[in-house]
Residue, then its C-alpha position, 0 to 999 in steps of 0.5 A: m499499499k502507497t503511502r498517502v503525502a499531502m504535498i502543501f504549497g502556497g500560503k498567506s506569504v509574500e512567497h506565495e508564488v513561488s511556493v506554488i512553483s517549488g510544490i509543483q516541481a516536487i509533485l511532478s518528481m515524487d516517486t508514484d511507485k512508493y507514494e500517492v501525492i494529494p496537492v494542497y493548494m493553500t491560498k493567500k488567506n490559509e484556505m486549503y484546497i484539492g481538486e484534480d487541478i490543484g496540482n497542475i501549474e497552467a491552472y494557476k493563470d486563473i486562480n479563482a477559476l481554480l478555486n471555483k471547481s475545486q473542494r476546500v478542505i480542513m485537516v482533522n485528526e479523527n481516532g489517530r488518523v489525520k483527513l482532508m474533510p470537506f469544508p463547510f461540511k454538507k448536511f446532505g449528501k457524502n462528505i468525501e474524506t481523503e486520509i494522509d500519512i504524511a503532510f510535506p510543506v513546501v512553502h516559504g516565508t513567514n506565517v507558513e515557514d517560520g514554524a507558525f504552520q508546522g506547530y498546527l501539523k504537530t498539533l494535529g499530530i500528523p508526521f510532516v517533512g522538514c524542520d520542526v517548530t524551534a528550527s524553523a523558528i529561529g532559521m526565519d529570524k535573522f537575528i536569532m539565529k545569528a545569536v545562536l550560530k555566533e555562540g556556536g563559533v560560526p562567523v556572522l557579520d554583526a547587526k543591529l535589530y530596530t523595533l516599531s518604536d526604534y521606527a517612530d523615531m526615525e532621526a535617531l535610527l538613522d543616527s544609530v545606523e550611522k554611528e554603529i554600522g556606517y555606509p554601505a548599510i544592508v537593510k532586511p526585514v528579520n524574517l522574510g525570505s527571497s530577498v523581500g524587502i532587502s536593500v543597500a544603502k550608500n547614503r542617509i537618503e537611501l537609508t530612510n528609503s530602505i527602512d521604510d520599504a523594510f517595515r512594510y514587510a515586518t515589525k523588525v529591522l535588522v541592519e548590518h554593514a554591506i559588504t563592498r566586494l562581495r561573493e555569495i556562495n551557497c550551500a544546501v544540506l540534507g539530514d538531520e541534527n545527529e547526521a547530515i550531508a553537504s551538497e555541492c556548491e553554487e555561485p548565484l549571479h545578479t545584477e545589483d548589489i544583492l541578489s534580488y526577487e527579480d534574479k531568482y524568480v523573474s529574469n531568468a524565466k523570460g519567455g519560458g515561464s518561471k521555475g523558480m530557484a532553478s531559473v537562477s543564473r549560476k555557476i555550478p560547481a561554484e568557481i572555488s578552490a577545493e580547500l574552500r570548497e570543503e571549508i563551506r561544506k563543512m560550515a554548511v553541516r555544522s550550522f544546519k545541526l546547530l540550528g537543529c534542522n531536519g530535511v533539505a536546507r539551502i545556506d548563503f555564505m558570504i566571501d569579503e573579497e578584501n580580506d577573504r573572510l567567510y560569512f554565514n549569512e543566512i539559511n532557508t529551511i524550505p528553500g526555494s526549488l528544495s535546492f534540487y540543482l545542487w543535488e543533483p551534481v553530487g548524484v542525488p536526483y530529485k526523485e531520491l532527495l524527495t524520498r530521504m526527506i520522507d524517510l527523515c520524517l518518518k525517523r523523527s516520528r519514530q523517535e518522537e514516539s518513544l518519548t513520554f510526554t505524558f503521565d498520570t497523576n491526581i493532581l486535579n483530584s485534590a485541586s481547590f481555589g478555596g471557594s468563589k474568591g479563594g486562591s489556588k491551594l495547588 
């Protein structure tokens, strides 16, 4: 009997469209001898839909028409089994239930990749592929991530964090950046990916515009000194916090100071339709020395384990060519296209990569089932609040 896998993509995120591409790419590469795949589309309101055309990328040219002929569902745990149930329930006629064994989120960005959706799946009791709640949350928060890695000895650029209260006094915020960071400065929403809201500022006017833009997407903003002679190298990791391996390294090519959203998803898709991160202009393998390649791959695995990741993550590194220093930049706990293009050069085809990710999910599920989360106690039998006004006597 085949394992039933709900491949979930979309969601309430500025990276919604990219997620649709990544999710359908994965569906088309699944081992259908082993798995029965149920495509599940999440709208920008986080409503879930299944249907005949949900896994057809052409149908997303008219999403309203797609939803009109698809079935909205909700996840329900009934007697330890998770089902996709039609919503709203039909009072008359048959409600067709779709039972699933595993959830496979291929989602990007805030609200879906940051631990929120992972917590929902964990509460439902469905095994899910990828990072758990903690690793997802840390991986999305660039400031906390830096703190964890710095404590673990991984080189990161120092940064300043600014909140809405800082933003309320823009002049003081600008003064702080100029004094403690200097120009050029790179401004980032603290919890977004795909280069959304990220820009480099070289003077006070540009800094004002960059901060305004970043606060459009997040309530906290990170500012760090921008490397002038920047070279970016990326590497993916597959495994868990106990055992992991690194992929080939790549050097993405970009048109501006940083790799922009357009570089990633638009400029290389003209004429043929976007293929997500698989369409980015890049050099694979990166033209770096064997020694640097090995250093990056080891640092990628080390960072992956420090953050407690699971499944596949892509880690982006920066090289300051003025002094040849290597820095960890950020991690993508559910990378665009699941970084399959970095695994094929080291002998792991996409179908096998997806299977290994599912195996890691099942391994974690078995480990968690062996743990004790509850125990019997008579504390409620003796609990008392001492009458209507009394305090607890626990």
